[in-house]
LUMMILO-429412 format. One record per residue (C-alpha): residue number from 1; x, y, z; residue in three letters. Coordinates in steps of 0.02 Angstrom, whole numbers. Layout:
<rs>
 num      u      v      w residuo
 NUM      X      Y      Z     ALA
...
</rs>
This chain:
<rs>
 num      u      v      w residuo
   1  -1038  -2119  -5678     MET
   2  -1176  -2002  -5653     ALA
   3  -1149  -1836  -5561     ARG
   4  -1281  -1868  -5441     THR
   5  -1229  -2047  -5410     SER
   6  -1212  -2098  -5227     PRO
   7  -1042  -2138  -5147     PRO
   8   -946  -2308  -5159     ALA
   9   -984  -2331  -4964     GLU
  10  -1147  -2345  -4993     ARG
  11  -1184  -2421  -5144     THR
  12  -1046  -2570  -5116     GLY
  13   -979  -2524  -5306     LYS
  14   -805  -2443  -5321     ARG
  15   -789  -2359  -5500     ARG
  16   -613  -2311  -5569     SER
  17   -586  -2125  -5619     GLY
  18   -444  -2016  -5666     ARG
  19   -262  -2080  -5621     PRO
  20   -234  -2117  -5432     GLY
  21   -413  -2083  -5385     HIS
  22   -596  -2159  -5365     ASP
  23   -757  -2109  -5303     ALA
  24   -705  -2166  -5124     ASP
  25   -546  -2060  -5123     SER
  26   -605  -1911  -5214     VAL
  27   -739  -1895  -5057     LEU
  28   -625  -1920  -4935     ARG
  29   -500  -1807  -5000     ILE
  30   -624  -1665  -5026     ALA
  31   -709  -1703  -4851     ALA
  32   -520  -1666  -4776     ARG
  33   -514  -1489  -4870     VAL
  34   -676  -1443  -4817     PHE
  35   -613  -1480  -4640     ASN
  36   -457  -1368  -4660     GLU
  37   -529  -1234  -4760     ARG
  38   -691  -1232  -4718     GLY
  39   -833  -1278  -4855     TYR
  40   -863  -1081  -4897     ASP
  41   -674  -1063  -4916     GLY
  42   -657  -1201  -5034     THR
  43   -642  -1171  -5218     SER
  44   -654  -1329  -5349     MET
  45   -473  -1259  -5385     GLU
  46   -433  -1283  -5204     ASP
  47   -499  -1477  -5223     LEU
  48   -418  -1508  -5376     ALA
  49   -244  -1461  -5325     ARG
  50   -265  -1574  -5148     ALA
  51   -319  -1716  -5261     LEU
  52   -182  -1661  -5404     GLY
  53   -304  -1683  -5560     VAL
  54   -396  -1569  -5670     THR
  55   -571  -1484  -5604     LYS
  56   -654  -1589  -5747     SER
  57   -584  -1751  -5671     ALA
  58   -662  -1711  -5525     ILE
  59   -829  -1683  -5614     TYR
  60   -805  -1851  -5664     HIS
  61   -879  -1898  -5510     HIS
  62   -995  -1773  -5440     VAL
  63  -1089  -1608  -5494     SER
  64   -976  -1491  -5391     GLY
  65   -928  -1455  -5208     LYS
  66  -1098  -1440  -5173     THR
  67  -1119  -1637  -5221     GLU
  68   -972  -1681  -5119     LEU
  69  -1043  -1584  -4967     LEU
  70  -1193  -1695  -4955     ARG
  71  -1122  -1859  -4998     GLN
  72   -986  -1825  -4867     SER
  73  -1129  -1768  -4741     LEU
  74  -1230  -1931  -4801     ASP
  75  -1106  -2054  -4760     LEU
  76  -1079  -2000  -4607     ALA
  77  -1273  -1991  -4544     MET
  78  -1295  -2159  -4626     ASP
  79  -1154  -2250  -4536     ALA
  80  -1216  -2180  -4375     LEU
  81  -1397  -2249  -4413     PHE
  82  -1330  -2406  -4469     ALA
  83  -1255  -2425  -4285     VAL
  84  -1427  -2402  -4211     THR
  85  -1500  -2543  -4310     ARG
  86  -1370  -2672  -4279     GLU
  87  -1438  -2814  -4172     GLU
  88  -1344  -2749  -3994     GLY
  89  -1431  -2565  -4030     ALA
  90  -1598  -2658  -4036     THR
  91  -1613  -2817  -3892     ARG
  92  -1580  -2812  -3738     GLY
  93  -1598  -2677  -3590     PRO
  94  -1600  -2498  -3645     ALA
  95  -1431  -2444  -3542     ALA
  96  -1345  -2605  -3648     ASP
  97  -1399  -2535  -3818     ARG
  98  -1359  -2366  -3758     LEU
  99  -1186  -2424  -3719     ASP
 100  -1199  -2521  -3908     HIS
 101  -1230  -2369  -3984     VAL
 102  -1108  -2255  -3916     LEU
 103   -967  -2387  -3954     ARG
 104  -1013  -2403  -4133     GLY
 105  -1030  -2199  -4152     SER
 106   -828  -2221  -4082     VAL
 107   -815  -2347  -4217     ARG
 108   -880  -2247  -4327     VAL
 109   -799  -2100  -4306     LEU
 110   -619  -2177  -4323     VAL
 111   -681  -2248  -4476     GLU
 112   -744  -2120  -4563     GLU
 113   -653  -1972  -4466     LEU
 114   -636  -1839  -4608     PRO
 115   -833  -1850  -4629     HIS
 116   -886  -1869  -4468     VAL
 117   -781  -1710  -4421     THR
 118   -862  -1633  -4569     LEU
 119  -1036  -1667  -4489     LEU
 120   -992  -1582  -4348     LEU
 121   -927  -1427  -4409     ARG
 122  -1079  -1389  -4512     VAL
 123  -1191  -1232  -4441     ARG
 124  -1328  -1255  -4569     GLY
 125  -1275  -1119  -4683     ASN
 126  -1347  -1220  -4836     THR
 127  -1492  -1324  -4871     GLU
 128  -1378  -1473  -4873     VAL
 129  -1318  -1429  -4703     GLU
 130  -1478  -1387  -4640     LYS
 131  -1534  -1583  -4688     ARG
 132  -1376  -1642  -4606     ALA
 133  -1417  -1548  -4445     LEU
 134  -1608  -1625  -4449     GLU
 135  -1545  -1805  -4448     ARG
 136  -1428  -1739  -4306     ARG
 137  -1564  -1693  -4204     ARG
 138  -1658  -1845  -4241     GLU
 139  -1511  -1959  -4201     PHE
 140  -1490  -1863  -4035     ASP
 141  -1680  -1886  -3996     HIS
 142  -1647  -2093  -4013     HIS
 143  -1511  -2066  -3896     ILE
 144  -1626  -1976  -3760     ALA
 145  -1755  -2111  -3802     ASP
 146  -1631  -2239  -3746     LEU
 147  -1578  -2138  -3578     VAL
 148  -1773  -2116  -3545     ARG
 149  -1806  -2311  -3548     GLU
 150  -1646  -2336  -3452     GLY
 151  -1721  -2249  -3308     ILE
 152  -1866  -2315  -3301     VAL
 153  -1800  -2492  -3314     ASP
 154  -1690  -2416  -3152     GLY
 155  -1523  -2444  -3232     ASP
 156  -1487  -2261  -3264     ILE
 157  -1496  -2138  -3135     ARG
 158  -1657  -2012  -3142     SER
 159  -1579  -1861  -3060     ASP
 160  -1519  -1794  -3226     ILE
 161  -1634  -1761  -3378     ASP
 162  -1611  -1862  -3518     PRO
 163  -1595  -1739  -3662     ALA
 164  -1437  -1667  -3550     ILE
 165  -1371  -1838  -3539     ALA
 166  -1376  -1886  -3711     SER
 167  -1277  -1711  -3770     ARG
 168  -1157  -1744  -3631     LEU
 169  -1120  -1931  -3680     LEU
 170  -1114  -1869  -3861     PHE
 171  -1011  -1727  -3819     GLY
 172   -891  -1851  -3761     MET
 173   -893  -1950  -3923     VAL
 174   -892  -1796  -4044     ASN
 175   -732  -1732  -3935     SER
 176   -634  -1877  -4018     ILE
 177   -629  -1773  -4179     VAL
 178   -519  -1640  -4100     GLU
 179   -384  -1751  -4027     TRP
 180   -395  -1927  -4106     TYR
 181   -232  -1963  -4224     LYS
 182   -248  -2129  -4328     PRO
 183    -58  -2154  -4337     ASP
 184    -23  -2145  -4143     ARG
 185    -67  -2324  -4106     GLY
 186   -246  -2302  -4010     LEU
 187   -374  -2415  -4091     THR
 188   -572  -2383  -4094     ALA
 189   -607  -2516  -3972     GLU
 190   -483  -2439  -3849     GLU
 191   -547  -2265  -3863     VAL
 192   -735  -2347  -3836     ALA
 193   -686  -2447  -3691     ASP
 194   -612  -2285  -3596     ALA
 195   -782  -2186  -3646     LEU
 196   -890  -2321  -3587     SER
 197   -794  -2354  -3434     ALA
 198   -822  -2165  -3390     ILE
 199   -989  -2148  -3448     ALA
 200  -1060  -2283  -3348     PHE
 201   -941  -2324  -3214     ARG
 202   -859  -2133  -3194     GLY
 203   -689  -2110  -3128     LEU
 204   -687  -2174  -2940     HIS
 205   -602  -2318  -2930     SER
</rs>
């Protein structure tokens, strides 16, 4: 595999690498270690230790930890933007499209938990992180636009600023990374149902 090739999730290809790891698992474990130790606090030795391989085995997949960071952040953002292109996000009333994007974002978060967690923790300290933050802002603007359309349609209350509403909605989505545990039996659909109910119908019975 070339050092700068994209992760298997986006190419549809899976490449076998050193014993026990392909490009997918290298990227997922690297994201987990970045989340645990911080990107700046993680060395290639740390990554090799977590993977149980030599540093040269990691270089079989990528050029270094910067490339791992870029691939992880791109994977998370690509998956989120893919939700906005689904049929449920492009057709029908704006409020329904917003609901679809919220639910889809929960699904992405659960399926790509290490990568989305890393995305939410970057602070723009590197060019790779700055690019990820730009894409996050683009995504946020898309959500705010859906809220504005919903207000015009009369399906969303007009006394809340759309930008604030979008931040609050995705504040709920993003908080999932702090408490969701895949082994606790709660599915992405169940989490999405609860979030949607609170977002669109509130807590009143």
